[in-house]
C-alpha positions in Angstrom: -101.2 -11.8 -26.4 -100.5 -11.9 -29.8 -97.5 -11.4 -31.6 -98.2 -9.4 -34.5 -96.5 -8.9 -37.7 -94.3 -7.0 -40.0 -91.8 -5.5 -37.2 -87.7 -5.7 -36.8 -85.5 -5.3 -34.2 -83.2 -2.6 -34.4 -79.5 -2.3 -32.9 -80.2 -0.7 -30.2 -82.6 -2.6 -29.0 -86.1 -1.2 -30.2 -88.5 -2.5 -32.2 -89.6 -0.5 -35.4 -92.9 -1.4 -36.7 -92.9 -1.6 -40.4 -97.0 -2.5 -40.5 -97.5 1.8 -41.3 -95.2 4.5 -43.0 -95.2 6.2 -39.5 -92.5 3.2 -38.8 -92.9 3.7 -34.6 -90.0 3.2 -32.8 -90.8 1.3 -29.2 -88.6 0.4 -26.3 -89.7 -2.1 -23.6 -93.3 -1.1 -22.2 -93.8 1.5 -25.3 -97.1 1.3 -27.6 -96.4 3.3 -31.0 -99.1 6.1 -31.9 -101.7 3.6 -32.8 -101.9 2.8 -29.0 -102.4 -1.2 -29.3 -99.0 -2.0 -30.5 -96.7 -3.1 -28.1 -92.9 -4.0 -27.3 -93.9 -6.7 -24.9 -90.0 -7.9 -23.7 -89.2 -7.1 -26.8 -91.6 -8.6 -28.9 -94.2 -6.2 -30.9 -97.7 -7.0 -29.7 -101.2 -6.9 -30.9 -103.4 -5.4 -27.9 -106.1 -5.2 -30.3 -106.4 -9.0 -31.5 -109.9 -10.3 -31.3 -111.2 -7.8 -28.9 -113.2 -5.3 -31.4 -114.8 -2.7 -29.4 -117.1 -1.9 -31.9 -120.0 -4.3 -33.1 -123.2 -3.7 -35.2 -124.8 -4.6 -38.0 -125.0 -2.3 -40.6 -126.7 -1.4 -44.2 -123.4 -1.6 -46.4 -124.2 1.8 -47.9 -123.1 3.0 -44.7 -119.8 2.0 -45.3 -120.4 3.6 -47.9 -120.3 1.5 -50.5 -123.1 1.4 -53.5 -120.9 -0.9 -55.9 -120.5 -3.7 -53.9 -123.1 -6.2 -52.4 -126.1 -2.9 -51.9 -129.2 -3.4 -49.5 -127.4 -5.6 -47.9 -126.0 -5.9 -44.4 -122.8 -6.3 -43.3 -121.4 -7.2 -39.7 -119.3 -4.0 -38.8 -116.2 -4.0 -35.9 -113.4 -1.9 -34.9 -111.2 -1.9 -32.1 -109.1 0.7 -30.0 -106.6 3.3 -31.6 -105.6 5.0 -34.4 -102.0 5.5 -37.2 -103.5 8.4 -37.9 -104.9 11.8 -36.2 -107.1 13.6 -37.8 -108.6 17.0 -35.4 -112.0 16.3 -37.2 -112.4 12.7 -36.0 -116.2 11.4 -36.0 -115.4 7.9 -33.9 -112.5 9.6 -31.6 -114.3 7.7 -28.9 -112.8 4.5 -29.9 -109.9 5.9 -32.4 -108.0 8.0 -30.0 -108.2 5.2 -27.2 -106.5 3.2 -25.7 -107.3 -0.9 -25.8 -107.1 -0.7 -21.2 -110.3 2.3 -22.0 -112.9 0.8 -23.6 -115.6 -1.9 -23.4 -114.5 -4.7 -25.6 -115.8 -8.4 -26.2 -113.7 -11.6 -27.1 -114.6 -12.9 -30.7 -111.8 -15.1 -32.1 -111.7 -14.7 -35.6 -113.6 -18.1 -35.6 -116.7 -16.9 -34.7 -117.1 -13.9 -37.1 -118.4 -15.9 -40.0 -121.3 -17.9 -37.5 -122.3 -14.7 -36.5 -122.2 -12.8 -39.6 -124.7 -15.7 -40.8 -126.5 -15.5 -37.8 -127.4 -11.5 -38.3 -128.1 -12.0 -42.3 -124.7 -10.1 -42.9 -123.5 -11.5 -46.3 -119.9 -9.7 -45.4 -117.8 -8.1 -42.7 -116.5 -4.9 -42.7 -113.4 -3.9 -40.0 -114.0 0.2 -39.4 -115.0 2.5 -37.8 -111.1 2.9 -36.2 -108.6 2.3 -39.0 -108.3 -1.2 -39.2 -104.8 -1.6 -40.9 -103.1 -1.2 -37.0 -104.3 -5.3 -36.2 -103.8 -6.2 -39.6 -103.1 -9.3 -38.4 -106.7 -10.1 -36.8 -107.4 -8.7 -39.9 -106.6 -11.5 -41.9 -107.6 -14.1 -39.6 -110.9 -13.5 -40.0 -110.9 -13.2 -43.2 -109.4 -15.9 -44.3 -112.5 -17.7 -42.0 -114.9 -15.7 -44.0 -113.8 -16.5 -47.2 -114.0 -20.4 -46.4 -117.9 -19.9 -45.7 -118.5 -17.7 -48.6 -118.9 -14.1 -46.4 -117.0 -11.1 -47.9 -115.2 -9.1 -46.4 -114.5 -4.7 -46.2 -112.3 -2.3 -44.8 -112.6 1.3 -44.1 -109.3 2.4 -43.8 -106.9 5.6 -45.2 -105.4 3.9 -46.9 -101.7 4.3 -44.8 -100.4 1.2 -44.9 -97.1 0.2 -46.0 -96.9 -1.9 -49.1 -95.0 -4.6 -47.6 -98.3 -5.0 -45.5 -100.5 -4.1 -48.1 -99.5 -7.0 -50.2 -99.9 -9.6 -47.2 -103.4 -8.1 -45.9 -105.5 -7.3 -49.6 -105.1 -10.9 -51.4 -108.0 -11.5 -48.2 -110.3 -8.3 -48.6 -112.9 -8.1 -51.1 -113.9 -4.7 -51.5 -112.7 -1.5 -49.6 -113.9 2.5 -49.3 -110.6 5.1 -48.6 -111.0 7.6 -46.5 -109.3 10.3 -49.3 -109.0 12.2 -46.7 -108.2 15.9 -49.0 -105.6 15.9 -51.9 -102.9 18.4 -50.4 -100.1 17.6 -48.5 -100.5 20.3 -46.2 -104.0 18.8 -45.3 -102.8 15.4 -44.7 -99.5 17.0 -41.9 -101.6 19.6 -39.8 -104.5 18.5 -39.6 -104.1 14.1 -39.8 -100.7 13.7 -39.0 -99.6 11.6 -41.7 -98.3 11.9 -45.5 -100.5 12.2 -48.8 -98.6 10.3 -51.0 -98.9 6.9 -49.0 -102.2 6.4 -49.2 -102.6 7.2 -52.9 -99.5 4.6 -53.5 -101.8 2.5 -51.7 -105.1 3.3 -53.5 -103.2 1.6 -56.5 -102.5 -0.8 -55.5 -105.4 -2.1 -53.9 -106.6 -2.2 -57.3 -103.7 -3.8 -58.9 -104.4 -6.7 -55.9 -107.6 -7.1 -56.9 -109.9 -5.2 -54.5 -112.7 -3.7 -55.2 -112.2 0.1 -54.7 -114.6 3.0 -53.6 -112.7 6.5 -52.4 -115.0 8.8 -49.6 -113.9 12.8 -49.2 -115.2 14.2 -46.3 -115.8 17.9 -47.6 -114.9 20.2 -44.2 -115.4 23.4 -45.2 -112.7 25.7 -45.7 -110.0 23.3 -45.2 -110.7 20.7 -48.3 -114.0 22.3 -50.3 -112.3 24.2 -52.5 -113.4 23.5 -57.0 -109.5 23.8 -57.5 -108.3 20.8 -54.6 -111.9 19.3 -55.5 -111.0 19.6 -59.7 -107.2 17.7 -58.9 -108.4 15.4 -56.5 -111.0 14.3 -59.5 -108.2 14.4 -61.9 -106.5 12.1 -60.7 -108.7 9.5 -59.6 -109.2 9.7 -63.6 -105.6 9.0 -64.5 -104.8 6.6 -61.7 -108.2 4.4 -61.3 -110.4 5.0 -64.4 -113.6 6.7 -64.6 -115.3 4.4 -63.6 -114.4 3.9 -59.6 -117.2 5.1 -57.2 -116.5 8.3 -55.4 -118.4 9.7 -52.4 -118.5 13.5 -50.9 -119.9 13.7 -47.6 -120.4 16.2 -45.0 -118.8 17.0 -42.3 -119.5 18.0 -38.7 -118.5 19.5 -35.7 -116.7 16.9 -33.8 -113.8 16.4 -32.0 -111.4 18.8 -31.5 -112.8 20.9 -34.8 -115.9 22.4 -33.0 -115.2 26.1 -33.7 -117.0 25.5 -37.5 -120.3 24.9 -39.1 -121.7 21.8 -40.7 -120.9 21.2 -44.3 -123.7 23.2 -46.4 -125.4 20.1 -48.1 -124.6 23.4 -51.4 -120.8 22.0 -51.4 -121.0 18.7 -51.6 -123.6 19.1 -54.4 -120.5 21.8 -56.0 -118.2 18.9 -56.1 -120.6 16.1 -57.4 -120.3 18.4 -60.7 -117.4 19.2 -60.3 -116.2 15.2 -60.0 -118.6 14.4 -63.2 -117.8 17.5 -65.3 -114.4 15.8 -64.9 -115.9 12.9 -66.6 -115.8 10.5 -63.0 -119.0 8.7 -64.5 -120.0 7.8 -60.6 -120.6 10.6 -57.9 -121.8 10.7 -54.5 -122.7 13.0 -51.9 -123.3 11.3 -48.3 -124.4 12.9 -44.8 -127.0 14.5 -47.4 -130.5 13.0 -47.4 -130.8 13.9 -51.7 -131.9 11.4 -53.5 -130.6 12.2 -57.0 -126.9 12.3 -55.9 -127.4 8.5 -53.6 -129.1 6.4 -56.4 -126.9 5.3 -59.2 -127.8 5.7 -62.4 -126.4 3.5 -65.9 -123.9 6.4 -67.5 -124.5 5.4 -70.7 -128.7 5.0 -71.2 -129.1 7.5 -68.0 -131.8 4.7 -66.4 -132.0 4.9 -62.7 -130.8 1.4 -61.2 -130.8 1.6 -57.6 -132.9 4.4 -55.4 -131.8 5.0 -51.7 -133.0 6.5 -49.4 -130.9 7.4 -46.5 -129.6 4.1 -46.2 -131.7 2.3 -47.6 -132.2 1.1 -50.7 -135.4 1.7 -52.0 -135.5 0.0 -55.7 -132.8 -2.2 -57.8 -132.2 -2.8 -61.2 -129.0 -4.6 -61.1 -129.9 -7.3 -58.1 -128.2 -10.8 -60.2 -126.5 -9.5 -62.9 -125.1 -5.9 -62.5 -126.3 -5.4 -66.5 -128.4 -2.1 -67.0 -131.9 -3.5 -68.2 -132.1 -0.3 -70.6 -129.2 -0.7 -72.6 -127.0 -3.5 -71.3 -124.3 -1.8 -70.3 -122.3 -3.0 -67.6 -122.1 -1.4 -64.1 -118.8 -2.1 -62.7 -119.1 -3.8 -58.7 -120.5 -6.4 -57.4 -123.9 -6.7 -57.5 -124.7 -11.0 -57.2 -128.1 -12.9 -55.9 -126.5 -11.6 -52.3 -128.0 -8.1 -53.2 -131.6 -8.8 -51.8 -132.7 -5.7 -50.5 -132.0 -7.1 -46.3 -131.5 -4.0 -44.6 -133.9 -1.3 -43.5 -131.1 1.5 -43.2 -131.0 1.0 -39.9 -128.0 -0.7 -37.8 -128.3 -3.2 -34.1 -125.4 -3.1 -31.8 -124.1 -6.5 -30.8 -121.7 -5.2 -28.1 -123.9 -8.2 -25.9 -122.5 -11.2 -27.8 -121.0 -13.8 -25.3 
């Protein structure tokens, strides 16, 4: 058992978890909304610590991150549980499961950097389910990775309290935040959470120096209207600047939203055009095979800097420099010497690790 952080005991004996804005109150033996933080005898226990239920070597473009170590492999891990209730969840087999309902492997923090290096991974990602809920494990793994020069990445819904965020993200090099939509109504009804804490968290991550990219999964009829996309792009421009990469990705029917069709590619291209029209410099489309919307292009001279075929980098002119070879413009992100096109765009399962 591993005692969790970010909690306090209430006057009635229950535990209040202060890790995320749900602020779950738990009687003895009861778990929070996320399933893996449980009151055991008056202490909050993290059932997911050191117990990943998913472990893969992925291309970093799959996260998706396009401006952080492009072309490299990333060791990706997740546990059971989640602190949102997204009806469209595409990893619901683990995110909606309890710790004892999934097959996991015991993997202490000190083993992670060695495993990453063995798999030729330049970074480690906390992903698949919501990594905030196993934040104690995240910090300990990130500390070990930093000692050995391995970068760390959060793929997150951003639903975390300021108290916890300020302790977690100084250890995190990059994050892709799933900005699920841009209305409180969507967040409340479709994800069973709230929008404002996510927006506040994104701004704070940037203040702490974490490299941030955003992803919005466009769901037909729910968050794909022009006005909402315009509002989202305007907020990004005003609060984060015009150089934060924004990814629009295609929905496919899953979990509790199987009655909808997949997102038409035209919807993604329309959203991208709207965001570019609002002044954002780097806007991408995902879950669709279309090279123009996957490429990184210099905003000044229009030189194609990185070409991608799905999750594979086929051309990288930014390797090790981060400057456009056409005009010398600095491209935001991290394009250091580890960006050596070591990934062929495929993933490999590591769940048999011992």
